C-alpha positions as CSV (number, residue, x, y, z in Angstrom):
1,M,0.8,-7.3,-19.8
2,R,4.0,-5.6,-21.2
3,F,3.1,-2.5,-19.0
4,I,2.9,-4.7,-15.8
5,A,6.2,-6.3,-16.7
6,R,7.8,-2.9,-17.0
7,V,6.3,-1.8,-13.7
8,L,7.6,-5.0,-12.0
9,A,11.0,-4.5,-13.5
10,A,11.2,-0.9,-12.3
11,A,9.8,-1.9,-8.9
12,T,12.4,-4.7,-8.5
13,L,15.3,-2.3,-9.2
14,V,14.4,-0.1,-6.3
15,S,13.0,-2.7,-3.9
16,G,14.9,-3.7,-0.9
17,I,14.4,-5.1,2.6
18,G,16.3,-4.1,5.7
19,V,16.2,-5.1,9.3
20,I,16.7,-2.5,12.0
21,G,17.3,-2.9,15.6
22,A,15.7,-5.4,18.0
23,T,13.6,-3.0,20.1
24,S,10.0,-2.0,19.6
25,T,7.0,-0.6,21.3
26,A,4.7,-3.1,19.6
27,S,3.1,-5.6,21.9
28,A,3.5,-9.3,21.2
29,A,0.2,-9.9,23.0
30,T,-1.8,-7.8,20.5
31,T,-4.2,-9.8,18.2
32,C,-5.3,-8.2,14.9
33,P,-9.0,-7.4,14.5
34,S,-11.3,-9.4,12.3
35,R,-11.6,-8.0,8.7
36,S,-14.3,-7.7,6.0
37,M,-12.8,-9.4,2.9
38,S,-13.7,-10.0,-0.7
39,Q,-12.1,-10.8,-4.1
40,K,-11.2,-7.3,-5.2
41,F,-8.7,-8.1,-7.9
42,A,-10.3,-11.1,-9.6
43,R,-10.5,-9.3,-13.0
44,W,-6.8,-9.0,-13.0
45,G,-6.4,-12.8,-12.4
46,D,-5.9,-12.5,-8.6
47,P,-8.5,-14.6,-6.8
48,N,-7.3,-13.8,-3.3
49,L,-9.4,-12.0,-0.7
50,Y,-8.5,-8.5,0.4
51,F,-9.4,-6.0,3.1
52,V,-9.1,-2.2,2.9
53,A,-6.2,-0.7,4.8
54,P,-7.5,1.7,7.5
55,Q,-9.1,4.7,5.6
56,G,-7.3,3.3,2.5
57,T,-10.2,4.3,0.1
58,F,-9.6,8.0,1.0
59,E,-13.4,8.4,1.3
60,G,-14.7,10.3,4.3
61,S,-12.2,10.8,7.1
62,T,-8.5,10.4,6.3
63,G,-7.2,11.4,9.7
64,Q,-5.2,8.2,10.0
65,W,-2.9,9.4,7.1
66,T,-0.3,12.1,7.8
67,R,0.3,14.3,4.8
68,T,3.2,16.5,3.7
69,A,4.0,19.0,0.9
70,G,0.5,19.5,-0.4
71,A,-0.8,15.9,-0.4
72,G,-4.6,15.9,-0.3
73,V,-7.8,14.2,-1.3
74,V,-9.2,15.1,-4.7
75,A,-12.4,14.2,-6.7
76,D,-10.9,11.4,-8.8
77,Q,-11.2,7.6,-8.6
78,A,-9.7,4.5,-10.2
79,P,-12.3,3.7,-12.9
80,W,-12.9,0.1,-11.7
81,R,-14.5,1.3,-8.4
82,I,-13.7,-2.0,-6.6
83,N,-15.1,-0.7,-3.3
84,G,-18.4,0.5,-4.6
85,P,-20.0,2.9,-7.1
86,G,-20.4,5.6,-4.4
87,H,-16.7,6.2,-4.1
88,G,-15.1,9.1,-6.0
89,R,-12.0,10.2,-4.2
90,A,-8.3,9.5,-4.3
91,M,-5.2,10.8,-2.6
92,R,-3.2,13.4,-4.7
93,L,0.6,13.5,-4.3
94,P,2.3,16.4,-6.1
95,A,6.1,16.2,-6.6
96,G,7.9,16.0,-3.2
97,A,4.6,15.1,-1.3
98,S,4.0,12.0,0.9
99,I,1.3,10.4,3.0
100,T,2.0,8.0,5.9
101,S,-0.5,5.7,7.5
102,Q,-0.9,5.1,11.1
103,A,0.6,1.8,12.1
104,F,-2.0,-1.0,11.8
105,C,-1.9,-4.7,12.7
106,V,-1.4,-7.4,10.1
107,A,-1.7,-11.1,11.0
108,A,0.4,-14.0,10.1
109,N,-1.6,-14.8,6.9
110,E,-1.8,-11.1,5.8
111,E,1.2,-10.9,3.5
112,T,0.7,-8.8,0.5
113,L,-0.4,-5.3,-0.7
114,R,-2.1,-3.9,-3.7
115,F,-3.5,-0.5,-4.7
116,F,-4.3,1.7,-7.7
117,Y,-2.2,4.6,-8.8
118,K,-2.6,7.2,-11.5
119,S,0.7,8.0,-13.2
120,P,1.4,11.5,-14.7
121,G,3.8,9.9,-17.2
122,S,6.9,11.1,-15.4
123,G,8.7,10.9,-12.1
124,Q,8.3,8.1,-9.6
125,L,5.9,6.9,-7.0
126,T,7.6,5.2,-4.0
127,V,5.9,2.9,-1.5
128,R,7.7,2.3,1.8
129,M,6.5,-0.4,4.1
130,E,7.8,-0.6,7.6
131,V,6.7,-3.5,9.9
132,T,7.4,-3.5,13.6
133,T,7.1,-6.1,16.4
134,A,9.0,-6.9,19.6
135,Q,11.5,-8.7,17.4
136,G,12.5,-5.5,15.6
137,T,11.7,-3.6,12.4
138,A,11.8,-4.6,8.7
139,I,11.5,-2.2,5.8
140,S,10.8,-2.8,2.1
141,T,10.6,-0.1,-0.6
142,W,9.0,-0.4,-4.1
143,G,9.2,2.3,-6.8
144,F,6.8,2.8,-9.8
145,G,7.8,4.8,-12.8
146,T,6.3,4.8,-16.3
147,A,5.9,7.0,-19.3
148,T,2.3,5.8,-19.6
149,Q,-0.3,8.2,-18.2
150,G,-3.5,7.1,-16.4
151,W,-4.8,4.7,-13.8
152,E,-3.2,1.3,-13.3
153,V,-3.4,-1.5,-10.7
154,S,-0.2,-2.3,-8.8
155,P,1.4,-5.7,-8.9
156,V,1.1,-7.9,-5.8
157,I,3.7,-6.5,-3.4
158,N,5.0,-8.7,-0.6
159,L,5.0,-7.1,2.8
160,P,8.3,-7.3,4.8
161,S,8.2,-9.8,7.7
162,M,9.2,-9.4,11.3
163,R,6.5,-11.5,13.0
164,D,6.1,-11.7,16.8
165,S,5.2,-14.9,18.7
166,N,1.5,-14.6,17.5
167,G,2.6,-14.1,13.9
168,D,1.3,-10.5,14.0
169,Q,3.2,-7.3,13.2
170,W,2.4,-3.6,12.8
171,I,2.8,-1.9,9.5
172,T,3.2,1.7,8.4
173,L,2.8,2.6,4.8
174,T,4.3,5.7,3.2
175,F,3.5,6.7,-0.4
176,S,5.7,9.5,-1.9
177,S,6.2,11.3,-5.3
178,S,9.6,12.2,-6.5
179,G,8.3,13.8,-9.7
180,G,5.0,14.7,-11.3
181,T,1.6,14.5,-9.5
182,W,0.5,10.9,-8.7
183,L,-2.8,9.7,-7.3
184,V,-3.3,6.7,-5.0
185,D,-6.5,4.9,-4.3
186,D,-7.9,1.7,-2.7
187,V,-5.0,0.5,-0.6
188,M,-5.7,-3.2,0.0
189,V,-4.1,-6.0,2.1
190,D,-4.4,-9.7,1.2
191,P,-5.4,-11.7,4.3
192,W,-4.5,-15.1,2.8
193,I,-1.1,-16.4,1.9
194,A,-0.7,-16.2,-1.9
195,R,-1.7,-19.5,-3.5
């Protein structure tokens, strides 16, 4: 519990939300697709239902993620295997590397993000979340840094909000490492408002 508190404190220090412009190519008429959902984080006291972000397990194709500076899939896995025993891959981010998802639709009741990360015990993993609608763009950034090595589950991270008239928005996620080699796995979105 003390570890999570340290992560939350570190994340809070570097988190921020900004609003940019009032123009966008996102369509207000778009409706998000249906999702396959389940309680992925119940063992951490989180009963909410989650769905996997597109190609967010890093198994099979990862073409919806743009990689830089040596980022790539490796044979490693968060030990809890929340998406099945057949999974065994994660995304590796050496210092200076990043991965960016293609924009995907999140609906009015899809408000939080969780994932697993493996810390090298140094440096920082940063998560940048950019949402876009016809109303404009909102950005939020969280940072994770710890001297503890190994796999951890992220806290519940609120997505920024810039909803269109349907309550939908498009989100792009960027994970980047500013020191050490980090792993990221099982990027999940909560499709129910936190209760």
